[in-house]
Structures are given as C-alpha cells and as structure tokens.
C-alpha positions as CSV (number, residue, x, y, z in Angstrom):
1,M,0.0,0.0,0.0
2,S,1.4,3.4,-1.0
3,R,2.1,6.0,1.6
4,K,-0.4,8.5,0.0
5,K,-3.2,5.9,0.2
6,K,-2.4,5.2,3.8
7,I,-2.7,8.9,4.7
8,V,-6.0,9.3,2.8
9,F,-7.4,6.2,4.7
10,T,-6.3,7.6,8.0
11,V,-7.9,11.0,7.4
12,A,-11.1,9.3,6.2
13,A,-11.2,7.2,9.4
14,A,-10.6,10.2,11.6
15,L,-13.5,12.1,9.9
16,L,-15.8,9.2,10.3
17,F,-14.8,8.9,14.0
18,L,-15.5,12.7,14.5
19,L,-18.9,12.4,12.9
20,F,-19.8,9.4,15.1
21,A,-18.6,11.2,18.2
22,E,-20.7,14.2,17.3
23,A,-23.8,12.1,16.8
24,V,-23.3,10.4,20.1
25,A,-22.7,13.7,21.9
26,R,-26.0,14.9,20.6
C-alpha cells in the first residue's frame, strides 16, 4: 500500500470517527 493511500485512509477514518462522536454527543 502506498504512503499516500495510507494517509488518505487515516484521514477518512478520523473524519468518520469525529462524525460518530458528534452524533453520540448529541
């Protein structure tokens, strides 16, 4: 897996986690 792909995947996972946390906090 290329480094760029790894970074994109990490960012996507972080965004999903933030959205999930926001939904739970509400």
